[in-house]
Each structure stands twice: as structure tokens, then as C-alpha cells.
PDB file of N, CA, C and O in Angstrom:
ATOM      1  N   MET A   1      13.839 -22.622   9.839  1.00  0.00           N
ATOM      2  CA  MET A   1      13.369 -23.825   9.176  1.00  0.00           C
ATOM      3  C   MET A   1      13.271 -23.556   7.684  1.00  0.00           C
ATOM      4  O   MET A   1      12.803 -22.498   7.265  1.00  0.00           O
ATOM      5  N   THR A   2      13.705 -24.502   6.900  1.00  0.00           N
ATOM      6  CA  THR A   2      13.643 -24.377   5.457  1.00  0.00           C
ATOM      7  C   THR A   2      12.643 -25.382   4.903  1.00  0.00           C
ATOM      8  O   THR A   2      12.709 -26.573   5.208  1.00  0.00           O
ATOM      9  N   LEU A   3      11.720 -24.891   4.090  1.00  0.00           N
ATOM     10  CA  LEU A   3      10.792 -25.762   3.384  1.00  0.00           C
ATOM     11  C   LEU A   3      11.207 -25.820   1.922  1.00  0.00           C
ATOM     12  O   LEU A   3      11.520 -24.795   1.315  1.00  0.00           O
ATOM     13  N   ARG A   4      11.207 -26.996   1.373  1.00  0.00           N
ATOM     14  CA  ARG A   4      11.509 -27.155  -0.053  1.00  0.00           C
ATOM     15  C   ARG A   4      10.191 -27.307  -0.790  1.00  0.00           C
ATOM     16  O   ARG A   4       9.520 -28.334  -0.694  1.00  0.00           O
ATOM     17  N   LEU A   5       9.835 -26.265  -1.527  1.00  0.00           N
ATOM     18  CA  LEU A   5       8.566 -26.246  -2.243  1.00  0.00           C
ATOM     19  C   LEU A   5       8.798 -26.243  -3.739  1.00  0.00           C
ATOM     20  O   LEU A   5       9.786 -25.693  -4.226  1.00  0.00           O
ATOM     21  N   THR A   6       7.883 -26.860  -4.463  1.00  0.00           N
ATOM     22  CA  THR A   6       7.953 -26.855  -5.926  1.00  0.00           C
ATOM     23  C   THR A   6       7.477 -25.486  -6.436  1.00  0.00           C
ATOM     24  O   THR A   6       6.932 -24.687  -5.674  1.00  0.00           O
ATOM     25  N   ASP A   7       7.684 -25.234  -7.698  1.00  0.00           N
ATOM     26  CA  ASP A   7       7.202 -23.990  -8.301  1.00  0.00           C
ATOM     27  C   ASP A   7       5.688 -23.869  -8.164  1.00  0.00           C
ATOM     28  O   ASP A   7       5.166 -22.792  -7.876  1.00  0.00           O
ATOM     29  N   SER A   8       4.995 -24.975  -8.371  1.00  0.00           N
ATOM     30  CA  SER A   8       3.539 -24.976  -8.244  1.00  0.00           C
ATOM     31  C   SER A   8       3.107 -24.652  -6.820  1.00  0.00           C
ATOM     32  O   SER A   8       2.165 -23.886  -6.619  1.00  0.00           O
ATOM     33  N   GLN A   9       3.777 -25.220  -5.840  1.00  0.00           N
ATOM     34  CA  GLN A   9       3.465 -24.949  -4.440  1.00  0.00           C
ATOM     35  C   GLN A   9       3.762 -23.491  -4.089  1.00  0.00           C
ATOM     36  O   GLN A   9       2.993 -22.854  -3.369  1.00  0.00           O
ATOM     37  N   MET A  10       4.863 -22.972  -4.592  1.00  0.00           N
ATOM     38  CA  MET A  10       5.202 -21.556  -4.343  1.00  0.00           C
ATOM     39  C   MET A  10       4.146 -20.639  -4.962  1.00  0.00           C
ATOM     40  O   MET A  10       3.788 -19.615  -4.379  1.00  0.00           O
ATOM     41  N   HIS A  11       3.655 -21.006  -6.128  1.00  0.00           N
ATOM     42  CA  HIS A  11       2.605 -20.212  -6.772  1.00  0.00           C
ATOM     43  C   HIS A  11       1.365 -20.160  -5.880  1.00  0.00           C
ATOM     44  O   HIS A  11       0.801 -19.086  -5.666  1.00  0.00           O
ATOM     45  N   GLU A  12       0.943 -21.299  -5.364  1.00  0.00           N
ATOM     46  CA  GLU A  12      -0.229 -21.346  -4.490  1.00  0.00           C
ATOM     47  C   GLU A  12       0.007 -20.565  -3.203  1.00  0.00           C
ATOM     48  O   GLU A  12      -0.886 -19.867  -2.723  1.00  0.00           O
ATOM     49  N   LEU A  13       1.198 -20.681  -2.651  1.00  0.00           N
ATOM     50  CA  LEU A  13       1.541 -19.926  -1.442  1.00  0.00           C
ATOM     51  C   LEU A  13       1.436 -18.429  -1.709  1.00  0.00           C
ATOM     52  O   LEU A  13       0.872 -17.690  -0.902  1.00  0.00           O
ATOM     53  N   ARG A  14       1.975 -17.983  -2.834  1.00  0.00           N
ATOM     54  CA  ARG A  14       1.902 -16.553  -3.185  1.00  0.00           C
ATOM     55  C   ARG A  14       0.455 -16.112  -3.379  1.00  0.00           C
ATOM     56  O   ARG A  14       0.074 -15.023  -2.948  1.00  0.00           O
ATOM     57  N   GLN A  15      -0.350 -16.952  -4.026  1.00  0.00           N
ATOM     58  CA  GLN A  15      -1.760 -16.611  -4.225  1.00  0.00           C
ATOM     59  C   GLN A  15      -2.479 -16.481  -2.886  1.00  0.00           C
ATOM     60  O   GLN A  15      -3.256 -15.546  -2.690  1.00  0.00           O
ATOM     61  N   ALA A  16      -2.233 -17.396  -1.978  1.00  0.00           N
ATOM     62  CA  ALA A  16      -2.855 -17.332  -0.653  1.00  0.00           C
ATOM     63  C   ALA A  16      -2.393 -16.088   0.088  1.00  0.00           C
ATOM     64  O   ALA A  16      -3.185 -15.450   0.783  1.00  0.00           O
ATOM     65  N   ALA A  17      -1.124 -15.737  -0.050  1.00  0.00           N
ATOM     66  CA  ALA A  17      -0.568 -14.577   0.650  1.00  0.00           C
ATOM     67  C   ALA A  17      -1.191 -13.264   0.183  1.00  0.00           C
ATOM     68  O   ALA A  17      -1.184 -12.282   0.925  1.00  0.00           O
ATOM     69  N   LEU A  18      -1.725 -13.233  -1.030  1.00  0.00           N
ATOM     70  CA  LEU A  18      -2.336 -12.007  -1.530  1.00  0.00           C
ATOM     71  C   LEU A  18      -3.522 -11.556  -0.683  1.00  0.00           C
ATOM     72  O   LEU A  18      -3.843 -10.368  -0.646  1.00  0.00           O
ATOM     73  N   SER A  19      -4.173 -12.497  -0.003  1.00  0.00           N
ATOM     74  CA  SER A  19      -5.327 -12.141   0.828  1.00  0.00           C
ATOM     75  C   SER A  19      -4.926 -11.669   2.221  1.00  0.00           C
ATOM     76  O   SER A  19      -5.782 -11.270   3.011  1.00  0.00           O
ATOM     77  N   VAL A  20      -3.635 -11.712   2.526  1.00  0.00           N
ATOM     78  CA  VAL A  20      -3.125 -11.322   3.843  1.00  0.00           C
ATOM     79  C   VAL A  20      -2.542  -9.913   3.752  1.00  0.00           C
ATOM     80  O   VAL A  20      -1.780  -9.601   2.837  1.00  0.00           O
ATOM     81  N   LEU A  21      -2.910  -9.070   4.713  1.00  0.00           N
ATOM     82  CA  LEU A  21      -2.347  -7.721   4.747  1.00  0.00           C
ATOM     83  C   LEU A  21      -0.825  -7.790   4.747  1.00  0.00           C
ATOM     84  O   LEU A  21      -0.229  -8.687   5.343  1.00  0.00           O
ATOM     85  N   TRP A  22      -0.213  -6.832   4.071  1.00  0.00           N
ATOM     86  CA  TRP A  22       1.240  -6.815   3.901  1.00  0.00           C
ATOM     87  C   TRP A  22       1.978  -6.965   5.226  1.00  0.00           C
ATOM     88  O   TRP A  22       2.924  -7.747   5.318  1.00  0.00           O
ATOM     89  N   ASP A  23       1.559  -6.228   6.252  1.00  0.00           N
ATOM     90  CA  ASP A  23       2.280  -6.260   7.525  1.00  0.00           C
ATOM     91  C   ASP A  23       2.039  -7.545   8.316  1.00  0.00           C
ATOM     92  O   ASP A  23       2.676  -7.752   9.348  1.00  0.00           O
ATOM     93  N   LEU A  24       1.139  -8.407   7.859  1.00  0.00           N
ATOM     94  CA  LEU A  24       0.891  -9.694   8.515  1.00  0.00           C
ATOM     95  C   LEU A  24       1.485 -10.872   7.748  1.00  0.00           C
ATOM     96  O   LEU A  24       1.324 -12.023   8.152  1.00  0.00           O
ATOM     97  N   ARG A  25       2.157 -10.590   6.664  1.00  0.00           N
ATOM     98  CA  ARG A  25       2.685 -11.690   5.843  1.00  0.00           C
ATOM     99  C   ARG A  25       3.805 -12.452   6.534  1.00  0.00           C
ATOM    100  O   ARG A  25       3.958 -13.653   6.312  1.00  0.00           O
ATOM    101  N   GLY A  26       4.584 -11.783   7.359  1.00  0.00           N
ATOM    102  CA  GLY A  26       5.615 -12.486   8.129  1.00  0.00           C
ATOM    103  C   GLY A  26       4.980 -13.509   9.055  1.00  0.00           C
ATOM    104  O   GLY A  26       5.442 -14.646   9.143  1.00  0.00           O
ATOM    105  N   ALA A  27       3.916 -13.103   9.750  1.00  0.00           N
ATOM    106  CA  ALA A  27       3.193 -14.016  10.635  1.00  0.00           C
ATOM    107  C   ALA A  27       2.578 -15.159   9.825  1.00  0.00           C
ATOM    108  O   ALA A  27       2.567 -16.306  10.271  1.00  0.00           O
ATOM    109  N   PHE A  28       2.071 -14.841   8.638  1.00  0.00           N
ATOM    110  CA  PHE A  28       1.512 -15.859   7.747  1.00  0.00           C
ATOM    111  C   PHE A  28       2.567 -16.908   7.410  1.00  0.00           C
ATOM    112  O   PHE A  28       2.310 -18.107   7.521  1.00  0.00           O
ATOM    113  N   LEU A  29       3.741 -16.464   7.004  1.00  0.00           N
ATOM    114  CA  LEU A  29       4.801 -17.398   6.621  1.00  0.00           C
ATOM    115  C   LEU A  29       5.285 -18.220   7.807  1.00  0.00           C
ATOM    116  O   LEU A  29       5.553 -19.413   7.669  1.00  0.00           O
ATOM    117  N   GLU A  30       5.399 -17.586   8.972  1.00  0.00           N
ATOM    118  CA  GLU A  30       5.831 -18.315  10.162  1.00  0.00           C
ATOM    119  C   GLU A  30       4.816 -19.395  10.532  1.00  0.00           C
ATOM    120  O   GLU A  30       5.195 -20.532  10.812  1.00  0.00           O
ATOM    121  N   GLN A  31       3.536 -19.046  10.534  1.00  0.00           N
ATOM    122  CA  GLN A  31       2.506 -20.024  10.883  1.00  0.00           C
ATOM    123  C   GLN A  31       2.419 -21.131   9.839  1.00  0.00           C
ATOM    124  O   GLN A  31       2.201 -22.294  10.180  1.00  0.00           O
ATOM    125  N   LEU A  32       2.587 -20.778   8.589  1.00  0.00           N
ATOM    126  CA  LEU A  32       2.585 -21.774   7.522  1.00  0.00           C
ATOM    127  C   LEU A  32       3.714 -22.782   7.732  1.00  0.00           C
ATOM    128  O   LEU A  32       3.507 -23.987   7.590  1.00  0.00           O
ATOM    129  N   ALA A  33       4.893 -22.294   8.068  1.00  0.00           N
ATOM    130  CA  ALA A  33       6.036 -23.182   8.317  1.00  0.00           C
ATOM    131  C   ALA A  33       5.757 -24.115   9.495  1.00  0.00           C
ATOM    132  O   ALA A  33       6.103 -25.296   9.446  1.00  0.00           O
ATOM    133  N   VAL A  34       5.138 -23.595  10.543  1.00  0.00           N
ATOM    134  CA  VAL A  34       4.793 -24.424  11.704  1.00  0.00           C
ATOM    135  C   VAL A  34       3.817 -25.522  11.292  1.00  0.00           C
ATOM    136  O   VAL A  34       3.991 -26.686  11.654  1.00  0.00           O
ATOM    137  N   GLU A  35       2.795 -25.145  10.535  1.00  0.00           N
ATOM    138  CA  GLU A  35       1.764 -26.107  10.124  1.00  0.00           C
ATOM    139  C   GLU A  35       2.311 -27.185   9.189  1.00  0.00           C
ATOM    140  O   GLU A  35       1.833 -28.320   9.213  1.00  0.00           O
ATOM    141  N   LEU A  36       3.296 -26.851   8.374  1.00  0.00           N
ATOM    142  CA  LEU A  36       3.823 -27.806   7.395  1.00  0.00           C
ATOM    143  C   LEU A  36       5.003 -28.615   7.912  1.00  0.00           C
ATOM    144  O   LEU A  36       5.398 -29.598   7.284  1.00  0.00           O
ATOM    145  N   ARG A  37       5.567 -28.220   9.039  1.00  0.00           N
ATOM    146  CA  ARG A  37       6.754 -28.896   9.574  1.00  0.00           C
ATOM    147  C   ARG A  37       6.488 -30.392   9.759  1.00  0.00           C
ATOM    148  O   ARG A  37       5.501 -30.800  10.372  1.00  0.00           O
ATOM    149  N   GLY A  38       7.398 -31.188   9.211  1.00  0.00           N
ATOM    150  CA  GLY A  38       7.339 -32.624   9.383  1.00  0.00           C
ATOM    151  C   GLY A  38       6.303 -33.347   8.539  1.00  0.00           C
ATOM    152  O   GLY A  38       6.112 -34.553   8.692  1.00  0.00           O
ATOM    153  N   LYS A  39       5.638 -32.631   7.657  1.00  0.00           N
ATOM    154  CA  LYS A  39       4.596 -33.233   6.820  1.00  0.00           C
ATOM    155  C   LYS A  39       5.159 -33.576   5.437  1.00  0.00           C
ATOM    156  O   LYS A  39       6.158 -32.999   5.007  1.00  0.00           O
ATOM    157  N   ASP A  40       4.523 -34.503   4.759  1.00  0.00           N
ATOM    158  CA  ASP A  40       4.844 -34.829   3.374  1.00  0.00           C
ATOM    159  C   ASP A  40       4.215 -33.736   2.510  1.00  0.00           C
ATOM    160  O   ASP A  40       2.991 -33.656   2.409  1.00  0.00           O
ATOM    161  N   LEU A  41       5.027 -32.910   1.899  1.00  0.00           N
ATOM    162  CA  LEU A  41       4.561 -31.687   1.246  1.00  0.00           C
ATOM    163  C   LEU A  41       4.028 -31.924  -0.164  1.00  0.00           C
ATOM    164  O   LEU A  41       4.669 -31.556  -1.148  1.00  0.00           O
ATOM    165  N   GLY A  42       2.875 -32.528  -0.250  1.00  0.00           N
ATOM    166  CA  GLY A  42       2.202 -32.672  -1.534  1.00  0.00           C
ATOM    167  C   GLY A  42       1.541 -31.361  -1.930  1.00  0.00           C
ATOM    168  O   GLY A  42       1.304 -30.500  -1.083  1.00  0.00           O
ATOM    169  N   ASP A  43       1.244 -31.210  -3.206  1.00  0.00           N
ATOM    170  CA  ASP A  43       0.642 -29.971  -3.705  1.00  0.00           C
ATOM    171  C   ASP A  43      -0.665 -29.642  -2.993  1.00  0.00           C
ATOM    172  O   ASP A  43      -0.891 -28.498  -2.599  1.00  0.00           O
ATOM    173  N   GLY A  44      -1.521 -30.642  -2.830  1.00  0.00           N
ATOM    174  CA  GLY A  44      -2.817 -30.412  -2.197  1.00  0.00           C
ATOM    175  C   GLY A  44      -2.682 -29.939  -0.764  1.00  0.00           C
ATOM    176  O   GLY A  44      -3.386 -29.020  -0.346  1.00  0.00           O
ATOM    177  N   LEU A  45      -1.783 -30.555  -0.002  1.00  0.00           N
ATOM    178  CA  LEU A  45      -1.582 -30.172   1.394  1.00  0.00           C
ATOM    179  C   LEU A  45      -1.074 -28.741   1.496  1.00  0.00           C
ATOM    180  O   LEU A  45      -1.598 -27.950   2.280  1.00  0.00           O
ATOM    181  N   VAL A  46      -0.061 -28.406   0.712  1.00  0.00           N
ATOM    182  CA  VAL A  46       0.503 -27.060   0.771  1.00  0.00           C
ATOM    183  C   VAL A  46      -0.556 -26.020   0.421  1.00  0.00           C
ATOM    184  O   VAL A  46      -0.667 -24.997   1.096  1.00  0.00           O
ATOM    185  N   CYS A  47      -1.325 -26.271  -0.617  1.00  0.00           N
ATOM    186  CA  CYS A  47      -2.369 -25.337  -1.030  1.00  0.00           C
ATOM    187  C   CYS A  47      -3.420 -25.173   0.069  1.00  0.00           C
ATOM    188  O   CYS A  47      -3.762 -24.051   0.441  1.00  0.00           O
ATOM    189  N   ARG A  48      -3.930 -26.292   0.587  1.00  0.00           N
ATOM    190  CA  ARG A  48      -4.974 -26.249   1.614  1.00  0.00           C
ATOM    191  C   ARG A  48      -4.501 -25.528   2.869  1.00  0.00           C
ATOM    192  O   ARG A  48      -5.211 -24.677   3.405  1.00  0.00           O
ATOM    193  N   VAL A  49      -3.307 -25.867   3.337  1.00  0.00           N
ATOM    194  CA  VAL A  49      -2.785 -25.254   4.551  1.00  0.00           C
ATOM    195  C   VAL A  49      -2.501 -23.771   4.335  1.00  0.00           C
ATOM    196  O   VAL A  49      -2.768 -22.957   5.220  1.00  0.00           O
ATOM    197  N   ALA A  50      -1.968 -23.411   3.181  1.00  0.00           N
ATOM    198  CA  ALA A  50      -1.683 -21.997   2.902  1.00  0.00           C
ATOM    199  C   ALA A  50      -2.955 -21.165   2.972  1.00  0.00           C
ATOM    200  O   ALA A  50      -2.955 -20.093   3.578  1.00  0.00           O
ATOM    201  N   TYR A  51      -4.034 -21.636   2.368  1.00  0.00           N
ATOM    202  CA  TYR A  51      -5.289 -20.884   2.394  1.00  0.00           C
ATOM    203  C   TYR A  51      -5.932 -20.891   3.779  1.00  0.00           C
ATOM    204  O   TYR A  51      -6.543 -19.900   4.177  1.00  0.00           O
ATOM    205  N   GLU A  52      -5.805 -21.993   4.518  1.00  0.00           N
ATOM    206  CA  GLU A  52      -6.335 -22.037   5.884  1.00  0.00           C
ATOM    207  C   GLU A  52      -5.617 -21.041   6.781  1.00  0.00           C
ATOM    208  O   GLU A  52      -6.249 -20.318   7.551  1.00  0.00           O
ATOM    209  N   VAL A  53      -4.294 -21.005   6.677  1.00  0.00           N
ATOM    210  CA  VAL A  53      -3.512 -20.069   7.490  1.00  0.00           C
ATOM    211  C   VAL A  53      -3.833 -18.630   7.083  1.00  0.00           C
ATOM    212  O   VAL A  53      -3.964 -17.759   7.943  1.00  0.00           O
ATOM    213  N   ALA A  54      -3.959 -18.378   5.789  1.00  0.00           N
ATOM    214  CA  ALA A  54      -4.304 -17.028   5.321  1.00  0.00           C
ATOM    215  C   ALA A  54      -5.652 -16.590   5.890  1.00  0.00           C
ATOM    216  O   ALA A  54      -5.796 -15.455   6.342  1.00  0.00           O
ATOM    217  N   ARG A  55      -6.638 -17.484   5.868  1.00  0.00           N
ATOM    218  CA  ARG A  55      -7.960 -17.157   6.438  1.00  0.00           C
ATOM    219  C   ARG A  55      -7.859 -16.881   7.934  1.00  0.00           C
ATOM    220  O   ARG A  55      -8.455 -15.925   8.430  1.00  0.00           O
ATOM    221  N   THR A  56      -7.116 -17.706   8.651  1.00  0.00           N
ATOM    222  CA  THR A  56      -6.965 -17.531  10.093  1.00  0.00           C
ATOM    223  C   THR A  56      -6.315 -16.191  10.420  1.00  0.00           C
ATOM    224  O   THR A  56      -6.780 -15.478  11.309  1.00  0.00           O
ATOM    225  N   ILE A  57      -5.252 -15.846   9.714  1.00  0.00           N
ATOM    226  CA  ILE A  57      -4.553 -14.572   9.946  1.00  0.00           C
ATOM    227  C   ILE A  57      -5.476 -13.405   9.608  1.00  0.00           C
ATOM    228  O   ILE A  57      -5.534 -12.426  10.351  1.00  0.00           O
ATOM    229  N   THR A  58      -6.190 -13.502   8.501  1.00  0.00           N
ATOM    230  CA  THR A  58      -7.082 -12.424   8.062  1.00  0.00           C
ATOM    231  C   THR A  58      -8.240 -12.246   9.038  1.00  0.00           C
ATOM    232  O   THR A  58      -8.589 -11.118   9.387  1.00  0.00           O
ATOM    233  N   ARG A  59      -8.832 -13.342   9.477  1.00  0.00           N
ATOM    234  CA  ARG A  59      -9.938 -13.249  10.451  1.00  0.00           C
ATOM    235  C   ARG A  59      -9.466 -12.649  11.770  1.00  0.00           C
ATOM    236  O   ARG A  59     -10.179 -11.857  12.386  1.00  0.00           O
ATOM    237  N   GLY A  60      -8.283 -13.022  12.195  1.00  0.00           N
ATOM    238  CA  GLY A  60      -7.731 -12.454  13.426  1.00  0.00           C
ATOM    239  C   GLY A  60      -7.555 -10.953  13.317  1.00  0.00           C
ATOM    240  O   GLY A  60      -7.830 -10.222  14.269  1.00  0.00           O
ATOM    241  N   ALA A  61      -7.098 -10.486  12.163  1.00  0.00           N
ATOM    242  CA  ALA A  61      -6.917  -9.054  11.942  1.00  0.00           C
ATOM    243  C   ALA A  61      -8.265  -8.351  11.910  1.00  0.00           C
ATOM    244  O   ALA A  61      -8.407  -7.251  12.445  1.00  0.00           O
ATOM    245  N   GLU A  62      -9.262  -8.983  11.283  1.00  0.00           N
ATOM    246  CA  GLU A  62     -10.612  -8.379  11.215  1.00  0.00           C
ATOM    247  C   GLU A  62     -11.224  -8.259  12.601  1.00  0.00           C
ATOM    248  O   GLU A  62     -11.861  -7.253  12.913  1.00  0.00           O
ATOM    249  N   ARG A  63     -11.037  -9.281  13.441  1.00  0.00           N
ATOM    250  CA  ARG A  63     -11.565  -9.224  14.809  1.00  0.00           C
ATOM    251  C   ARG A  63     -10.897  -8.124  15.614  1.00  0.00           C
ATOM    252  O   ARG A  63     -11.550  -7.435  16.397  1.00  0.00           O
ATOM    253  N   THR A  64      -9.595  -7.961  15.422  1.00  0.00           N
ATOM    254  CA  THR A  64      -8.859  -6.913  16.137  1.00  0.00           C
ATOM    255  C   THR A  64      -9.368  -5.545  15.748  1.00  0.00           C
ATOM    256  O   THR A  64      -9.549  -4.685  16.610  1.00  0.00           O
ATOM    257  N   VAL A  65      -9.603  -5.328  14.467  1.00  0.00           N
ATOM    258  CA  VAL A  65     -10.113  -4.035  13.987  1.00  0.00           C
ATOM    259  C   VAL A  65     -11.526  -3.796  14.511  1.00  0.00           C
ATOM    260  O   VAL A  65     -11.846  -2.687  14.940  1.00  0.00           O
ATOM    261  N   ALA A  66     -12.374  -4.825  14.482  1.00  0.00           N
ATOM    262  CA  ALA A  66     -13.747  -4.687  14.950  1.00  0.00           C
ATOM    263  C   ALA A  66     -13.807  -4.409  16.445  1.00  0.00           C
ATOM    264  O   ALA A  66     -14.671  -3.662  16.906  1.00  0.00           O
ATOM    265  N   ALA A  67     -12.903  -5.000  17.196  1.00  0.00           N
ATOM    266  CA  ALA A  67     -12.884  -4.801  18.655  1.00  0.00           C
ATOM    267  C   ALA A  67     -12.283  -3.457  19.046  1.00  0.00           C
ATOM    268  O   ALA A  67     -12.576  -2.917  20.112  1.00  0.00           O
ATOM    269  N   GLY A  68     -11.437  -2.927  18.165  1.00  0.00           N
ATOM    270  CA  GLY A  68     -10.695  -1.706  18.494  1.00  0.00           C
ATOM    271  C   GLY A  68     -11.470  -0.513  18.196  1.00  0.00           C
ATOM    272  O   GLY A  68     -10.995   0.602  18.413  1.00  0.00           O
TER     273      GLY A  68
END
């Protein structure tokens, strides 16, 4: 799937990705694409969803470490 993002949206996506561990960034991008599929990609939506997905991925990793 290809998403067409503006420079501003890409900047926000990169900023959100900084909070995600390097080895989880692929999962972050895949989940982000799923969440944005079929939506009208306004700046606010892309930013909000990127940070929500980053938090979800990060929390999942923290729970795994705490349980392990």
C-alpha cells in the first residue's frame, strides 16, 4: 500500500517514529498504514494517528519486557 503524504505529514511521522524502538519501526509503519487506509489524510489525522500508533507499539514492547 502506498500513502501519499505531504512533507509536513512525513515530518510528524518521523517525529512519532523516534519514540519507537528501532526494531519495532517496521511494525509501526505497517500499523500506521492500516490505520490510515481509506481515510482523508489531513495533517491533523496523520499526526494524531502516528502518535497513537507509536504509543501503542511502545506500550506493547514495555509490557513484553515487564512480563519477561
